[in-house]
Each structure stands twice: as structure tokens, then as C-alpha cells.
C-alpha positions in Angstrom: 4.2 -11.1 0.0 0.7 -10.2 1.2 2.0 -9.2 4.7 4.8 -7.2 3.2 2.4 -5.3 0.9 0.0 -4.6 3.7 2.8 -3.4 6.0 4.2 -1.2 3.2 0.8 0.5 2.7 0.0 0.8 6.4 3.2 1.3 8.4 2.5 5.0 8.7 -1.1 4.7 10.0 -0.9 7.5 12.5 -3.9 8.6 14.4 -6.2 8.5 11.4 -5.0 5.1 10.2 -4.9 6.4 6.6 -1.6 4.7 5.8 1.5 5.5 3.9 1.7 7.6 0.7 2.5 5.9 -2.6 6.1 7.3 -2.3 6.5 6.0 1.2 5.1 2.6 0.2 7.7 2.5 -2.7 10.5 3.4 -0.2 9.3 0.7 2.2 9.4 -1.9 -0.6 12.8 -0.8 -1.7 14.2 -1.0 1.8 12.6 -4.4 2.4 14.4 -5.8 -0.7 17.7 -4.4 0.5 17.1 -5.9 4.0 16.3 -9.3 2.6 19.3 -9.3 0.2 17.2 -10.1 -2.8 15.1 -8.2 -5.2 11.4 -9.0 -5.5 10.2 -10.3 -8.8 7.7 -8.3 -10.8 5.0 -10.7 -9.8 5.9 -10.4 -6.1 5.9 -6.6 -6.3 2.5 -6.6 -8.0 1.2 -8.9 -5.2 2.6 -6.4 -2.6 0.8 -3.5 -4.3 -2.4 -5.5 -4.6 -2.4 -6.4 -1.0 -1.7 -2.9 0.1 -4.5 -1.6 -2.2 -6.9 -4.1 -0.6 -6.2 -2.9 3.0 -6.2 0.7 2.0 -9.6 0.3 0.2 -11.0 -1.6 3.1 -10.0 1.1 5.5 -11.2 3.9 3.2 -14.6 2.3 3.2 -14.7 2.4 7.0 -13.4 6.0 7.1 -15.9 7.1 4.5 -18.6 6.6 7.1 -17.0 9.3 9.2 -16.6 11.6 6.2 -12.8 11.1 6.1 -11.2 10.6 2.7 -8.5 8.0 3.3 -7.8 7.0 -0.3 -8.2 9.5 -3.1 -8.9 8.6 -6.7 -5.4 9.5 -8.0 -3.7 7.4 -5.3 -6.0 4.5 -5.8 -5.4 4.6 -9.6 -1.6 4.6 -9.0 -1.8 1.7 -6.6 -4.0 -0.2 -9.2 -1.4 0.4 -11.9 1.5 -0.7 -9.6 -0.5 -3.9 -8.8 -0.9 -4.6 -12.5 -4.7 -4.7 -12.3 
């Protein structure tokens, strides 16, 4: 689930590498569940969100050095809630 969560958060990296919005991350996870033919458990979904939050926070730290805001407070708080943290 870690790879799925990281992919969901980063599949729209683009030139800045900022990643996917919360809404696009949710859509990715929904489509992933449809493609696999089985819903993820609540714990699996939380793990996906936690893994995505980790990679987004890691990248935001790097981007901060270049004065680029890659993870705003509201988005980070939403991702923390989705991860059950």
C-alpha cells in the first residue's frame, strides 16, 4: 500500500514535482480500487494517505529551500486526517 499511496500523491508531479491535489489523490485511490476489483480496507486507505503525506512532506522540505510552497498547511492537515494521524 505504500507504493500505491506514494503514486496517488505524486502521479501528477509535473515540472515542479509538487504532486497531485487531495481531490486527484482521492480519485486515483478510487480508480485503483476499481481496477484491482476490491475495495481497500480503512487501514489500507490510511496507510496510502500516510505514505503519500510522507513523500509530499519530504518533497516540500526540498522545495522550501528554493522558496517554492509545495504543500500548504490546509492540504497537509487534510492529508493528516485522511491518514488517521
